[in-house]
C-alpha positions as CSV (number, residue, x, y, z in Angstrom):
1,M,-137.2,89.6,-67.1
2,D,-137.2,91.5,-70.4
3,D,-140.7,91.2,-71.9
4,D,-139.2,90.5,-75.3
5,K,-136.9,87.8,-74.1
6,P,-139.5,84.9,-74.0
7,Q,-140.3,85.8,-77.7
8,S,-136.7,85.8,-78.9
9,D,-135.2,83.1,-76.6
10,P,-136.9,79.7,-77.3
11,V,-135.8,78.2,-73.9
12,A,-137.1,81.2,-72.0
13,R,-140.3,80.9,-74.0
14,L,-140.6,77.2,-73.1
15,L,-140.0,78.0,-69.4
16,S,-142.7,80.7,-69.6
17,I,-145.3,78.4,-71.0
18,L,-144.4,75.7,-68.4
19,D,-145.2,78.2,-65.7
20,L,-148.9,77.3,-65.6
21,E,-151.5,79.8,-64.2
22,P,-153.4,78.4,-61.2
23,L,-157.1,79.0,-61.6
24,E,-158.7,77.1,-58.7
25,H,-157.9,74.2,-56.5
26,N,-156.5,71.5,-58.9
27,L,-157.2,73.6,-62.0
28,F,-154.4,75.2,-64.1
29,R,-154.3,77.1,-67.4
30,G,-151.5,76.8,-70.0
31,T,-150.8,78.3,-73.4
32,S,-148.8,77.2,-76.4
33,P,-146.4,79.2,-78.6
34,D,-147.3,80.3,-82.1
35,T,-145.2,77.8,-84.2
36,G,-147.2,77.9,-87.4
37,W,-148.5,74.4,-86.9
38,Q,-152.2,73.6,-87.0
39,R,-152.0,71.6,-83.7
40,V,-150.2,71.9,-80.4
41,F,-147.0,69.8,-80.1
42,G,-147.8,66.7,-78.1
43,G,-144.6,67.0,-76.0
44,L,-145.8,70.4,-74.7
45,V,-149.1,68.9,-73.5
46,I,-147.3,66.1,-71.8
47,A,-144.9,68.6,-70.1
48,Q,-147.7,70.9,-69.0
49,S,-149.8,68.0,-67.7
50,L,-146.8,66.8,-65.7
51,M,-146.3,70.3,-64.3
52,A,-149.9,70.5,-63.3
53,A,-149.8,67.2,-61.5
54,T,-146.5,68.0,-59.8
55,R,-147.9,71.2,-58.4
56,T,-150.3,69.1,-56.3
57,V,-147.6,66.8,-54.9
58,D,-145.1,67.3,-52.0
59,A,-141.7,68.3,-53.2
60,D,-140.0,65.3,-51.7
61,R,-141.8,63.0,-54.1
62,P,-140.5,63.4,-57.7
63,A,-142.3,62.0,-60.6
64,H,-141.1,58.6,-61.8
65,S,-143.6,57.7,-64.5
66,L,-146.4,58.9,-66.6
67,H,-148.8,57.3,-69.1
68,G,-150.9,59.5,-71.4
69,Y,-153.3,59.3,-74.3
70,F,-153.9,61.9,-77.0
71,M,-157.6,62.1,-77.9
72,R,-158.0,65.2,-80.0
73,P,-155.5,67.6,-81.7
74,G,-154.8,70.7,-79.5
75,D,-155.7,74.1,-80.8
76,P,-152.6,76.4,-80.5
77,G,-154.8,79.5,-80.5
78,T,-156.7,78.5,-77.4
79,P,-155.6,78.1,-73.7
80,I,-155.5,74.6,-72.3
81,I,-157.2,73.8,-69.0
82,Y,-155.5,71.1,-66.8
83,D,-157.8,69.4,-64.3
84,V,-155.9,67.4,-61.7
85,D,-157.5,64.5,-59.8
86,R,-155.7,63.7,-56.6
87,I,-156.3,60.0,-56.8
88,R,-154.0,58.8,-54.0
89,D,-151.5,60.0,-51.4
90,G,-149.9,56.9,-50.0
91,K,-146.9,56.4,-47.6
92,S,-144.4,56.0,-50.5
93,F,-146.3,56.7,-53.7
94,T,-148.6,59.5,-54.9
95,T,-150.9,59.1,-57.9
96,R,-152.4,61.8,-60.0
97,R,-154.7,61.9,-63.1
98,V,-154.7,65.0,-65.4
99,V,-157.2,65.8,-68.1
100,A,-156.3,68.6,-70.6
101,I,-159.4,70.4,-71.9
102,Q,-160.0,72.7,-74.8
103,H,-163.4,73.9,-76.1
104,G,-165.1,71.9,-73.3
105,K,-163.6,68.6,-74.5
106,A,-160.7,66.4,-73.4
107,I,-157.7,66.5,-75.7
108,F,-155.3,64.5,-73.5
109,S,-155.4,62.4,-70.3
110,M,-152.5,61.3,-68.2
111,S,-151.8,59.3,-65.1
112,A,-148.6,60.1,-63.3
113,S,-146.9,58.4,-60.3
114,F,-144.6,60.1,-57.8
115,Q,-142.4,58.3,-55.2
116,R,-140.6,59.1,-52.1
117,V,-136.8,58.7,-52.9
118,E,-135.6,55.2,-51.9
119,E,-132.5,53.1,-52.4
120,G,-132.8,49.7,-54.1
121,L,-131.3,47.2,-56.5
122,E,-129.9,48.7,-59.7
123,H,-129.0,47.6,-63.2
124,Q,-129.3,49.1,-66.7
125,F,-128.6,48.5,-70.4
126,D,-125.3,49.9,-71.4
127,M,-125.3,52.9,-73.8
128,L,-124.3,52.1,-77.3
129,D,-121.0,53.4,-78.8
130,V,-122.1,56.1,-81.2
131,P,-120.4,59.3,-82.6
132,Q,-120.2,62.1,-80.0
133,P,-122.3,65.3,-80.6
134,E,-119.2,67.4,-81.2
135,D,-118.3,65.2,-84.2
136,L,-121.8,65.6,-85.8
137,P,-123.1,68.5,-87.9
138,S,-125.1,71.1,-85.9
139,E,-128.6,72.1,-86.9
140,Q,-127.1,75.3,-88.3
141,D,-124.7,73.2,-90.4
142,L,-127.7,71.2,-91.8
143,K,-129.6,74.4,-92.5
144,D,-126.7,75.9,-94.4
145,K,-126.2,72.7,-96.5
146,F,-129.8,71.6,-97.2
147,I,-132.2,74.5,-96.6
148,D,-132.4,75.4,-100.3
149,V,-133.2,71.8,-101.4
150,V,-135.6,70.5,-98.8
151,P,-139.4,70.7,-99.3
152,E,-141.2,73.8,-98.2
153,N,-142.8,72.3,-95.1
154,V,-139.4,71.0,-93.9
155,R,-137.8,74.4,-94.6
156,R,-140.4,76.1,-92.4
157,Y,-139.8,73.6,-89.6
158,W,-136.0,74.2,-89.8
159,E,-136.3,78.0,-89.9
160,R,-138.1,78.3,-86.6
161,K,-136.0,78.7,-83.4
162,R,-136.6,75.8,-81.1
163,P,-135.6,75.2,-77.4
164,I,-134.2,71.7,-78.2
165,E,-131.3,71.1,-80.6
166,M,-131.2,67.6,-82.1
167,R,-128.1,66.0,-83.7
168,P,-128.8,62.6,-85.3
169,T,-125.9,60.2,-85.7
170,D,-127.0,59.3,-89.2
171,L,-128.6,61.6,-91.8
172,T,-129.7,59.0,-94.4
173,N,-133.4,59.3,-93.6
174,F,-133.2,63.1,-93.9
175,V,-131.7,63.2,-97.3
176,S,-133.1,60.1,-99.1
177,S,-136.1,57.7,-99.2
178,K,-134.0,54.6,-98.7
179,K,-135.5,51.9,-96.5
180,L,-133.5,51.6,-93.3
181,P,-133.5,49.4,-90.2
182,P,-136.1,51.0,-87.8
183,H,-133.7,52.5,-85.2
184,Q,-132.0,55.8,-84.8
185,H,-129.7,57.6,-82.3
186,V,-130.1,61.3,-81.6
187,W,-128.2,63.6,-79.3
188,F,-130.2,66.5,-77.9
189,R,-129.8,69.4,-75.5
190,T,-131.6,72.6,-74.7
191,T,-130.4,75.6,-76.7
192,G,-129.9,77.6,-73.4
193,A,-129.4,76.9,-69.7
194,L,-132.2,75.6,-67.6
195,P,-132.9,76.3,-63.9
196,K,-131.5,73.7,-61.6
197,D,-135.1,73.1,-60.4
198,P,-135.7,69.3,-60.7
199,I,-139.3,69.9,-61.6
200,I,-138.3,72.0,-64.6
201,Q,-135.7,69.4,-65.6
202,R,-138.3,66.6,-65.5
203,C,-140.9,68.6,-67.5
204,V,-138.4,69.6,-70.2
205,L,-137.3,66.0,-70.5
206,A,-141.0,65.0,-70.9
207,Y,-141.3,67.7,-73.6
208,A,-138.3,66.5,-75.5
209,S,-139.2,62.8,-75.2
210,D,-142.0,63.2,-77.8
211,M,-139.5,64.4,-80.4
212,T,-138.3,62.1,-83.3
213,L,-140.1,59.0,-82.1
214,L,-142.7,58.8,-84.8
215,N,-140.2,59.2,-87.5
216,T,-138.3,56.1,-86.2
217,S,-141.3,53.9,-87.1
218,L,-141.1,55.2,-90.7
219,Y,-137.5,54.3,-91.3
220,A,-138.3,50.7,-92.5
221,H,-140.6,52.2,-95.2
222,G,-138.3,54.9,-96.5
223,R,-140.8,57.5,-95.3
224,S,-140.8,60.7,-93.2
225,I,-143.3,62.5,-91.1
226,F,-143.0,65.4,-93.6
227,D,-144.4,63.2,-96.5
228,P,-147.5,65.0,-97.6
229,D,-149.5,61.8,-98.2
230,L,-149.0,60.7,-94.5
231,Q,-151.2,61.5,-91.5
232,V,-149.1,61.1,-88.4
233,A,-149.9,61.9,-84.8
234,S,-149.0,60.6,-81.3
235,L,-151.7,58.3,-79.9
236,D,-150.2,57.5,-76.5
237,H,-146.9,58.2,-74.6
238,A,-145.3,56.6,-71.6
239,L,-142.2,57.8,-69.8
240,W,-140.3,56.3,-66.9
241,M,-137.6,58.3,-65.1
242,H,-135.0,56.1,-63.4
243,H,-132.6,58.7,-62.0
244,P,-132.6,62.4,-61.2
245,I,-132.9,64.4,-64.4
246,V,-130.1,66.9,-65.1
247,L,-130.1,68.4,-68.6
248,D,-126.9,70.4,-68.4
249,D,-125.2,68.6,-71.3
250,W,-126.0,66.5,-74.4
251,V,-128.1,63.4,-73.8
252,L,-128.5,60.4,-76.2
253,Y,-131.9,59.3,-77.3
254,T,-131.6,55.8,-78.7
255,Q,-134.8,54.6,-80.4
256,D,-136.2,51.5,-82.2
257,S,-139.5,50.6,-83.7
258,P,-140.3,46.9,-83.1
259,A,-143.5,46.9,-85.2
260,A,-146.0,48.8,-87.3
261,S,-149.5,47.6,-88.2
262,G,-153.1,48.7,-88.4
263,A,-152.0,52.3,-89.4
264,R,-150.0,52.5,-86.1
265,G,-146.3,52.5,-85.4
266,F,-144.8,51.5,-82.1
267,T,-141.5,53.0,-80.9
268,R,-139.3,52.6,-77.8
269,G,-136.6,54.9,-76.6
270,L,-133.8,55.1,-74.0
271,I,-132.4,58.4,-72.8
272,Y,-128.8,58.3,-71.6
273,R,-126.6,60.9,-69.9
274,R,-123.3,61.4,-71.8
275,D,-121.4,59.3,-69.1
276,G,-123.7,56.3,-69.8
277,R,-126.2,56.7,-67.0
278,L,-129.7,55.6,-68.2
279,L,-131.9,58.5,-67.2
280,A,-135.3,57.5,-68.7
281,S,-137.2,55.0,-70.9
282,V,-140.0,55.9,-73.3
283,A,-142.6,54.0,-75.3
284,Q,-145.1,55.5,-77.8
285,E,-147.6,54.4,-80.4
286,G,-148.5,56.8,-83.1
287,L,-150.9,57.0,-86.0
288,I,-149.3,56.4,-89.4
289,R,-152.1,56.6,-92.0
290,V,-151.4,56.7,-95.7
291,R,-153.9,59.0,-97.3
292,T,-155.5,57.6,-100.4
293,K,-156.7,61.0,-101.8
């Protein structure tokens, strides 16, 4: 691979940082890209933790769920050590616990469950009827239209190349402070092709599942994660994968926020394949603190 490619191609860069370095039995080291943010993106820590756990599990047992807690902000300038605890290897299920460590302290912990593939009863919620991604403005369209009028911190965010492109079905929250019902629908896809490897597919889905959720809990208040008087951060994150993950096309991330209280916002999400198959479900609680000074 061209040494410059991971730097210029955001998908190649993401794949590179998901390729953890094995240090010792059950120990792995990961890095994060230089994005200009003061802390590591939570979705990256989730994805790397899942990768670390997966590397200690037999290939015929894909991950079906994970539950994680963010304890400290990650330092983007320091490698992250992932310590995997092989809690149980059963006849059908395998359980792993991962602790992500920086500067000698835990920044994230996660439990993940893996299952031998089985057949069983099936049902799902139907996907909502929303505009198709081809009928929505692209990220480049939004940049061309709004880049000169958005706040500086939003401009910096938009100007960076990212491995995931998002296309919201409604832009009201992006262009106004109007209070809205706390739900949103966002199409997303990678900006380049992914390997067919099901492990990579699951880890990239875990990465993307942390995007846009916190903002949904702010809709009811006419606020945005970019508001300078807000302190926002993911507190915990849960992901359940119902079917094999194949991210070769747009997928729909439909989200709602049933409640916010105690400086915390709670959000749920469903991730659908374009043909309506429910791939995964997500739940997250995040810190939403209004600074008084």
